[in-house]
C-alpha positions in Angstrom: 114.3 97.2 79.6 111.1 95.6 78.3 109.0 95.3 75.1 105.5 96.7 75.0 102.8 96.9 72.4 102.1 100.1 70.5 99.2 101.1 72.8 101.3 100.7 75.9 104.3 102.4 74.4 102.1 105.4 73.7 100.8 105.3 77.2 104.4 105.3 78.5 105.4 108.2 76.3 102.4 110.2 77.7 103.3 109.2 81.3 106.8 110.7 81.0 105.3 114.2 81.3 103.3 113.3 84.4 104.5 113.5 88.0 103.6 110.6 90.4 100.6 111.5 92.5 98.9 113.4 89.7 95.7 112.3 87.9 97.6 112.0 84.6 100.2 109.6 86.1 97.4 107.6 87.8 95.6 107.2 84.5 98.9 106.0 82.9 99.2 103.4 85.6 95.6 102.1 85.2 96.2 101.8 81.4 99.2 99.4 82.1 97.4 97.3 84.7 96.7 94.0 82.9 95.1 92.2 85.9 91.6 90.9 85.5 88.8 92.1 87.8 88.3 88.6 89.2 92.0 88.4 90.2 92.1 91.8 91.7 88.9 91.2 93.8 90.1 87.8 95.0 93.5 89.1 95.9 92.0 92.0 97.9 89.7 89.6 99.7 92.6 87.4 100.6 94.7 90.4 101.7 91.9 91.5 104.1 91.3 88.1 105.6 95.0 87.2 105.9 96.1 90.5 107.4 93.1 90.5 109.9 94.1 87.1 111.1 97.8 88.0 111.5 96.9 91.2 113.4 94.5 89.4 115.7 97.0 86.7 116.5 99.9 89.0 116.8 98.6 91.6 119.3 100.3 90.1 122.3 103.6 89.1 120.6 103.8 92.5 119.0 103.3 94.2 122.4 106.2 92.2 123.8 108.3 93.0 120.8 107.5 96.7 121.1 108.7 96.9 124.7 111.9 95.1 123.7 112.5 97.4 120.8 111.9 100.5 123.0 114.6 99.2 125.4 117.0 98.2 122.6 116.8 101.3 120.5 115.7 104.0 123.0 113.2 105.1 120.4 109.5 104.6 119.5 109.1 100.9 118.4 107.2 101.6 115.2 109.1 103.3 112.4 107.1 105.2 109.8 108.2 106.5 106.4 106.6 107.9 103.3 106.6 105.5 100.4 105.0 105.7 96.9 102.1 103.4 96.4 99.9 102.2 93.5 99.0 104.9 91.0 101.8 107.0 92.4 100.0 107.9 95.6 102.0 108.5 98.8 101.3 106.5 102.0 103.1 105.9 105.3 104.6 102.5 105.7 104.9 100.9 109.2 107.7 98.7 110.4 109.2 97.7 113.7 112.2 99.8 114.4 115.4 97.7 113.8 117.9 100.6 113.8 119.1 103.1 116.3 116.6 105.9 116.9 118.7 108.5 115.0 119.4 106.2 112.0 118.3 108.9 109.5 121.5 110.7 110.4 123.4 108.5 108.0 126.7 110.5 108.1 127.0 109.9 111.8 127.2 106.1 111.3 128.4 105.3 107.8 131.8 105.7 106.3 132.4 107.1 102.8 132.1 103.7 101.1 128.9 102.8 103.0 127.4 106.2 102.3 128.0 105.7 98.5 126.2 102.3 98.7 123.3 103.8 100.7 122.8 106.6 98.3 122.9 104.1 95.4 120.8 101.3 96.8 119.2 102.7 99.9 120.6 99.8 101.8 124.0 99.0 103.3 125.9 95.7 103.7 126.5 95.1 107.4 124.8 98.3 108.3 126.1 99.5 111.7 122.9 101.3 112.5 121.0 98.0 112.9 120.7 97.0 116.6 121.3 93.4 117.8 117.6 92.9 118.3 117.0 94.5 114.9 119.1 91.9 113.2 117.0 89.2 114.7 113.8 91.0 113.6 115.1 91.3 110.1 116.4 87.8 109.8 113.0 86.4 110.8 111.0 89.2 109.0 109.3 90.1 112.2 110.1 93.7 111.5 107.5 93.6 108.7 104.6 92.7 110.9 103.2 96.2 111.3 102.9 96.4 107.5 99.8 94.1 107.8 98.1 97.3 109.0 99.0 98.9 105.6 97.6 95.8 103.9 94.3 96.0 105.9 94.0 99.7 105.1 94.5 99.0 101.4 97.9 100.9 101.1 99.6 97.6 100.1 99.0 94.0 99.2 100.5 90.9 100.8 102.5 90.3 97.6 103.8 92.9 95.1 106.8 95.0 94.3 108.8 96.5 97.2 107.3 99.7 98.5 110.0 102.3 97.6 110.6 106.0 98.1 110.0 108.7 95.5 113.8 109.0 95.1 114.1 105.3 94.4 111.3 105.5 91.8 113.7 107.4 89.6 115.6 104.2 89.1 112.6 102.9 87.0 112.6 105.9 84.6 109.9 105.4 82.0 108.8 102.2 83.6 107.6 103.9 86.8 104.0 103.8 85.7 104.2 100.0 85.1 105.7 99.4 88.5 103.0 101.4 90.2 100.2 99.8 88.2 99.9 97.1 90.9 99.9 97.4 94.7 103.2 97.2 96.5 103.7 94.2 98.7 104.9 93.1 102.2 106.8 90.5 100.3 107.5 90.0 96.6 109.6 88.4 93.9 112.6 90.6 94.7 112.4 90.2 98.5 112.0 86.4 98.3 114.6 86.1 95.5 118.2 87.1 95.1 117.8 90.5 96.7 121.4 91.0 97.7 122.6 90.3 94.1 119.7 92.0 92.3 120.5 95.7 92.7 119.4 99.0 91.2 123.0 99.4 89.9 123.0 96.2 87.8 119.4 96.6 86.8 118.3 93.2 88.1 116.1 94.6 90.8 114.2 96.6 88.2 113.9 93.6 85.9 112.4 91.4 88.7 110.0 94.0 90.0 108.8 95.0 86.6 108.4 91.3 85.6 106.0 90.8 88.5 104.0 93.9 87.6 103.7 92.7 84.1 102.8 89.1 84.9 100.9 89.3 88.2 98.8 86.2 88.6 97.5 83.7 91.2 100.4 81.3 90.2 103.1 83.9 90.6 101.6 85.0 94.0 101.5 81.4 95.2 105.2 80.9 94.2 106.3 84.1 96.0 104.2 83.2 99.1 105.9 79.8 99.4 109.4 81.0 98.6 109.0 83.8 101.2 109.0 81.2 104.1 112.3 79.9 102.8 113.7 83.5 102.8 112.4 84.0 106.4 113.8 80.9 107.9 116.5 79.7 105.6 118.9 82.6 105.2 119.8 86.0 106.6 118.3 89.1 105.1 120.0 92.4 104.6 118.8 95.8 103.5 116.1 98.1 104.7 
C-alpha cells in the first residue's frame, strides 16, 4: 500500500508483534511520526485556541440542541464510544446523538444487506437508525461539536485521520502504526473528500488516511480546513 525506507520498513516489521496500547506499539508510532517539533507545537496551540473559542461560543446553542435531541431520540443527548487514538491509546469520543437510543442493537433495525455493509464499513447507506433531527445534525456537521472537548483535552486534533474503533484498525494491517503516528481529527482528508466512494473495501479510505499521516503539514491542514466547509454546507453526509 505504500513505499517506505529501510529504517521505517524495519520499524513496521517490529510493530507487527505489538498490540495497540502497549509501549512497543507506541514506540513504533513515534518512529514513524515525521512531523517537526515546530509544526506539532503550532498545531496543538491552534487546536487549544480554536476549540476553546468554539466551546465558549457554543454553550447556549449546544444546550438547545441537547434538549431537542433528548426529545427526538428519547436518549441522553451525548453519545460516547471508545476509539483508538495516537500511539494506539484508547479514549472516549463525544458526539451529539443522531440515532435512536438503542442504535447499538443493529440487528433490530438493519436488514441482511445493511448488516453486511455495517460489518464491512461500520456505516450504512440510508441508515434507518438515524432520526430526522439526526440527519440535520449530520448534514451540517453539528453532531461533531462535542468532539471539541476531545480536542481541548488532547485526545484529538482539529484535523487528522478519522478516529476509528479497534476493530476498524485491523483494516490498516501493518500500516496501523503509521495511521496512529498522528492525532486523529474532528475532520480530515477522508471526511472532507470522497468519503462515500472511498471505502475500506476498495482500499481508498486507507490510502487517503495514510497519505495524510505520511504528509501532514500546514499546507495540507489548511486545504482540509477549507474543504471541510464545502462538505458541511455543500452536500449531504452519510456514515457514522
